[in-house]
C-alpha positions as CSV (number, residue, x, y, z in Angstrom):
1,X,3.5,7.7,-18.9
2,X,1.3,6.3,-21.7
3,X,-2.4,6.0,-21.7
4,X,-4.6,3.7,-19.4
5,X,-4.4,0.8,-20.5
6,X,-7.8,-1.2,-20.1
7,X,-7.6,-5.0,-19.0
8,X,-8.3,-7.4,-21.6
9,X,-9.8,-9.6,-18.5
10,X,-12.6,-7.1,-18.5
11,X,-13.8,-9.8,-21.0
12,X,-13.8,-12.5,-19.0
13,X,-17.9,-13.7,-18.4
14,X,-19.3,-12.1,-15.3
15,X,-16.5,-8.7,-15.4
16,X,-18.1,-5.5,-14.0
17,X,-15.6,-3.0,-14.2
18,X,-14.0,-0.6,-11.1
19,X,-14.1,2.9,-10.5
20,X,-12.2,5.9,-10.6
21,X,-8.8,5.5,-10.6
22,X,-9.4,1.2,-10.6
23,X,-11.8,1.5,-13.8
24,X,-9.6,0.1,-15.8
25,X,-9.8,-3.9,-14.1
26,X,-13.0,-5.5,-12.7
27,X,-14.0,-5.3,-9.5
28,X,-15.7,-8.5,-9.5
29,X,-16.9,-10.9,-12.0
30,X,-20.1,-11.9,-10.4
31,X,-20.0,-12.6,-6.8
32,X,-17.0,-10.7,-4.5
33,X,-17.8,-12.6,-1.6
34,X,-16.8,-15.9,-3.2
35,X,-14.1,-14.6,-5.0
36,X,-13.5,-13.3,-1.3
37,X,-13.4,-16.4,0.4
38,X,-11.3,-18.2,-2.7
39,X,-8.4,-15.4,-2.2
40,X,-8.5,-16.4,2.1
41,X,-8.1,-20.0,1.0
42,X,-5.1,-19.4,-1.3
43,X,-6.7,-20.0,-4.5
44,X,-7.0,-17.8,-7.8
45,X,-5.4,-14.2,-8.5
46,X,-6.1,-10.8,-8.5
47,X,-5.7,-8.8,-11.9
48,X,-3.9,-5.3,-11.3
49,X,-2.8,-4.3,-14.3
50,X,-3.5,-0.9,-14.4
51,X,-0.7,0.1,-11.7
52,X,2.4,1.7,-13.1
53,X,5.1,-0.3,-14.0
54,X,8.8,1.2,-13.6
55,X,12.3,0.2,-14.7
56,X,15.4,1.1,-12.8
57,X,18.2,-0.5,-14.5
58,X,22.2,0.4,-14.6
59,X,24.7,-1.1,-12.3
60,X,24.4,1.5,-9.2
61,X,20.5,1.2,-8.9
62,X,20.6,-0.5,-5.7
63,X,23.4,1.9,-4.0
64,X,21.1,4.7,-5.7
65,X,18.3,3.2,-4.5
66,X,19.4,2.8,-1.2
67,X,20.6,6.8,-0.8
68,X,17.2,8.0,-1.8
69,X,14.6,6.4,-0.5
70,X,13.6,5.0,3.4
71,X,14.4,1.2,2.5
72,X,17.6,-0.8,2.4
73,X,18.6,-2.0,-1.2
74,X,22.4,-3.0,-0.4
75,X,22.2,-6.6,0.7
76,X,18.9,-6.7,-1.5
77,X,18.9,-9.9,-2.8
78,X,17.7,-11.2,-6.3
79,X,14.0,-12.6,-6.3
80,X,13.2,-10.9,-2.9
81,X,9.9,-8.1,-2.9
82,X,10.3,-4.7,-0.8
83,X,8.5,-1.7,-0.2
84,X,10.2,1.8,-0.4
85,X,9.2,5.3,0.0
86,X,10.6,8.6,-1.1
87,X,9.8,11.1,1.6
88,X,10.1,15.2,1.4
89,X,12.3,17.1,3.6
90,X,10.1,17.2,6.8
91,X,9.0,13.4,6.2
92,X,6.3,13.3,4.4
93,X,5.8,10.6,2.2
94,X,5.9,12.0,-1.3
95,X,5.9,8.4,-3.5
96,X,5.2,4.9,-2.6
97,X,6.1,1.5,-4.7
98,X,6.6,-2.1,-3.9
99,X,9.1,-4.2,-6.1
100,X,11.9,-7.0,-7.0
101,X,15.2,-6.5,-8.7
102,X,16.1,-9.7,-11.1
103,X,19.4,-9.3,-11.2
104,X,19.4,-6.6,-14.1
105,X,17.0,-4.1,-12.7
106,X,14.7,-3.2,-10.4
107,X,10.7,-3.0,-11.7
108,X,8.4,-1.2,-9.1
109,X,4.8,-0.8,-9.1
110,X,3.1,2.0,-8.0
111,X,-0.2,3.3,-8.1
112,X,-2.5,4.6,-10.9
113,X,-1.4,7.3,-12.4
114,X,1.5,7.5,-10.1
115,X,4.0,6.3,-12.1
116,X,4.6,9.8,-13.9
117,X,5.8,12.0,-11.0
118,X,7.5,8.9,-9.9
119,X,10.0,9.1,-12.9
120,X,10.2,12.3,-13.0
121,X,11.7,12.8,-9.1
122,X,13.8,9.7,-10.2
123,X,15.6,11.1,-13.3
124,X,16.3,14.5,-11.5
125,X,18.3,12.7,-9.0
126,X,20.4,10.6,-11.3
127,X,23.1,13.4,-11.9
128,X,25.9,11.3,-12.8
129,X,25.3,7.4,-11.6
130,X,25.1,5.1,-13.9
131,X,21.1,4.6,-13.8
132,X,18.5,4.8,-16.2
133,X,14.6,5.2,-15.7
134,X,12.0,4.2,-17.7
135,X,8.6,3.4,-17.8
136,X,7.7,-0.1,-18.4
137,X,4.0,0.2,-18.3
138,X,3.4,-1.1,-21.7
139,X,5.4,-4.0,-21.3
140,X,4.2,-5.2,-17.9
141,X,1.5,-5.7,-15.9
142,X,0.9,-6.5,-12.3
143,X,-0.9,-9.4,-10.6
144,X,-1.3,-10.7,-7.0
145,X,-1.3,-14.2,-6.5
146,X,-3.3,-15.6,-3.4
147,X,-0.9,-17.7,-0.9
148,X,-3.3,-18.7,1.9
149,X,-4.8,-16.9,5.2
150,X,-5.9,-13.8,3.2
151,X,-2.1,-13.2,2.1
152,X,-0.6,-13.5,-1.5
153,X,2.4,-12.4,-3.5
154,X,3.1,-9.4,-6.4
155,X,4.4,-10.9,-9.9
156,X,4.8,-9.0,-12.9
157,X,3.4,-10.4,-16.4
158,X,4.5,-9.6,-19.8
159,X,1.6,-7.7,-20.8
160,X,0.8,-9.7,-23.3
161,X,0.3,-12.6,-21.9
162,X,-1.5,-11.2,-19.2
163,X,-4.9,-13.7,-20.8
164,X,-2.8,-16.5,-21.2
165,X,-1.8,-15.8,-17.0
166,X,-5.5,-16.0,-16.4
167,X,-5.7,-18.9,-17.7
168,X,-2.8,-20.7,-16.2
169,X,-3.7,-18.5,-12.5
170,X,-7.6,-18.7,-12.2
171,X,-9.8,-18.4,-11.1
172,X,-9.9,-14.8,-11.4
173,X,-11.1,-12.2,-8.4
174,X,-12.0,-8.8,-8.6
175,X,-10.5,-5.6,-7.2
176,X,-13.3,-5.9,-4.3
177,X,-12.7,-8.9,-3.1
178,X,-8.5,-7.9,-3.2
179,X,-9.4,-4.9,-0.9
180,X,-11.4,-5.8,1.8
181,X,-8.6,-8.8,2.2
182,X,-6.0,-5.6,2.4
183,X,-7.7,-3.3,4.8
184,X,-8.4,-6.4,6.5
185,X,-4.0,-6.8,6.9
186,X,-4.0,-2.9,7.4
187,X,-1.9,-1.7,4.2
188,X,-2.7,1.7,3.2
189,X,-3.0,2.6,-0.5
190,X,-0.6,5.8,-1.0
191,X,-3.3,9.1,-2.1
192,X,-6.4,7.4,-0.5
193,X,-5.4,6.9,2.8
194,X,-2.9,9.1,3.1
195,X,-2.4,12.6,2.6
196,X,-0.4,15.4,1.9
197,X,1.1,15.3,5.6
198,X,1.4,11.6,6.3
199,X,4.7,10.2,7.7
200,X,5.1,6.9,7.6
201,X,4.9,6.4,11.7
202,X,1.4,6.8,11.3
203,X,0.4,4.0,8.9
204,X,2.5,1.5,10.2
205,X,5.3,1.2,7.5
206,X,8.0,1.7,10.5
207,X,8.9,-1.6,11.4
208,X,8.1,-2.4,15.1
209,X,10.7,-2.2,17.7
210,X,11.6,-5.7,17.8
211,X,12.4,-6.3,14.4
212,X,13.8,-2.5,13.3
213,X,16.3,-4.1,10.5
214,X,14.4,-7.1,8.5
215,X,14.9,-6.2,5.3
216,X,11.4,-6.2,3.3
217,X,9.4,-6.8,6.6
218,X,8.9,-3.0,6.5
219,X,8.7,0.2,3.9
220,X,11.1,2.0,6.6
221,X,14.4,-0.2,7.4
222,X,15.7,2.0,11.3
223,X,19.7,1.1,10.9
224,X,20.0,2.0,7.1
225,X,22.0,5.6,7.0
226,X,20.6,8.8,5.9
227,X,17.8,9.3,3.5
228,X,16.0,12.9,3.1
229,X,13.3,13.0,5.8
230,X,14.6,10.3,7.9
231,X,15.1,12.4,11.4
232,X,11.4,13.1,11.3
233,X,10.6,9.3,11.3
234,X,13.5,8.6,13.9
235,X,12.3,11.4,16.3
236,X,8.8,10.3,16.4
237,X,10.0,6.5,16.7
238,X,12.3,7.3,19.5
239,X,11.4,9.8,21.4
240,X,7.9,11.2,20.2
241,X,4.0,9.8,19.4
242,X,2.9,10.0,15.7
243,X,0.6,12.9,15.3
244,X,-2.3,10.7,13.7
245,X,-2.5,6.8,13.3
246,X,-4.4,4.5,11.4
247,X,-6.8,2.6,12.5
248,X,-8.9,-0.3,11.1
249,X,-13.1,0.7,11.2
250,X,-15.4,-1.7,12.2
251,X,-18.9,-0.1,10.6
252,X,-22.3,-0.4,11.3
253,X,-23.7,-3.4,8.9
254,X,-27.7,-2.4,9.5
255,X,-27.3,0.1,6.5
256,X,-26.5,-0.8,3.1
257,X,-23.5,1.8,1.9
258,X,-20.0,2.4,2.7
259,X,-18.5,5.7,3.7
260,X,-17.7,8.1,1.0
261,X,-13.5,8.5,0.6
262,X,-12.4,11.4,2.7
263,X,-15.5,11.5,5.0
264,X,-15.0,12.8,8.4
265,X,-14.4,10.7,11.1
266,X,-16.6,11.9,15.1
267,X,-16.3,11.4,18.1
268,X,-19.7,12.5,19.4
269,X,-20.0,16.2,17.1
270,X,-15.8,16.6,17.3
271,X,-14.1,16.1,14.0
272,X,-11.0,13.4,14.7
273,X,-10.0,11.9,11.7
274,X,-10.8,11.2,8.1
275,X,-11.4,7.6,6.2
276,X,-9.6,6.8,2.9
277,X,-10.5,3.2,1.7
278,X,-13.9,0.6,2.9
279,X,-14.8,-2.7,1.4
280,X,-17.7,-4.9,2.3
281,X,-15.7,-8.4,4.2
282,X,-17.3,-11.7,3.7
283,X,-16.4,-12.1,7.8
284,X,-16.0,-8.9,9.3
285,X,-18.6,-7.0,7.6
286,X,-18.2,-3.4,6.4
287,X,-14.6,-2.1,7.3
288,X,-12.7,0.5,6.4
289,X,-9.3,2.5,7.3
290,X,-9.1,5.2,8.8
291,X,-6.4,8.2,10.0
292,X,-7.5,9.5,13.3
293,X,-6.1,11.8,16.0
294,X,-3.3,10.2,18.1
295,X,-5.1,11.6,21.3
296,X,-8.4,9.7,20.6
297,X,-8.4,6.7,23.0
298,X,-8.6,3.6,21.7
299,X,-11.6,2.2,23.3
300,X,-13.8,4.6,22.0
301,X,-16.6,4.5,19.5
302,X,-16.3,6.6,16.7
303,X,-19.0,7.5,13.9
304,X,-18.8,8.3,10.2
305,X,-21.1,9.3,7.5
306,X,-23.8,8.7,10.2
307,X,-22.3,5.0,11.3
308,X,-21.2,4.0,14.4
309,X,-17.8,2.6,14.2
310,X,-15.5,0.3,16.7
311,X,-11.8,0.9,16.0
312,X,-9.1,-1.6,16.0
313,X,-6.1,-0.5,17.0
314,X,-3.2,-0.9,14.0
315,X,-0.6,2.2,15.1
316,X,0.7,1.9,18.4
317,X,-0.6,5.8,19.9
318,X,2.2,5.7,22.5
319,X,5.3,3.7,19.9
320,X,7.9,6.1,21.1
321,X,7.4,5.0,24.7
322,X,7.8,1.4,24.1
323,X,11.0,2.2,22.0
324,X,13.2,4.2,24.6
325,X,16.3,3.0,25.2
326,X,16.8,2.2,29.2
327,X,19.1,4.9,30.9
328,X,21.0,3.3,33.9
């Protein structure tokens, strides 16, 4: 992959750079609360140009992706965005990406710094298939345009046109505003809200039983053919219970701080989970995503970094009980 590209939009008035892997883009442009309210109302966009972009071309790209990933690619129409995962043989999430086919190639974006490993894996899987995998980060930037009710859509923008895009799509909102809405929606980030043991069932990447075959509605399609790690996903979904579950934590707002990523979640004095990403929401106050043990009662109070935290269920700890077939 190319070296990290710092966004030209950091030159906009009021722009303050983010931290860690998000340092190449703006955390905010002066008021993350106002920016968040605008996004929630369907106004503006977010610069995500630090995310890695991968191009998968060739006439067999969709059937090839269908065989490798958790998503159903065979019937994927041009313009339909989907999220897909690559799992280990044991069902642990190794790669996650979101993208769209334009009729000539599938373009995918993934976490900053994760593109090299994804390209490496995909390239090793080409064999004799008519597929070409390449790094498109230098050419394409990622943006997220608000559509209303806290939702939005991803877009690929030619990198040299990013400033012109910002002029047309404004007002710009920073990553802090985007992250608050993402956390509210319960959408995990790979490597931040997940770890090397995470299976899709734990973090909401498997669809509800009522919509098992809806293309693009979840990262895992339950009615497609075999793929690596499928046995674990199917077993947990239909017969078992996820070992852990993703929760939305509503944190005590009396302290002006957020938990440290990776901080332990406690039930009394017992460690029962770990915090991933956190943010200050313009209506909900401080919130965070956390992975907790399945047997933690859904209505019990928790604590993290010394702060009391109420939990909101995102992943049903008893999901297996709801999809078991009725036997006569």
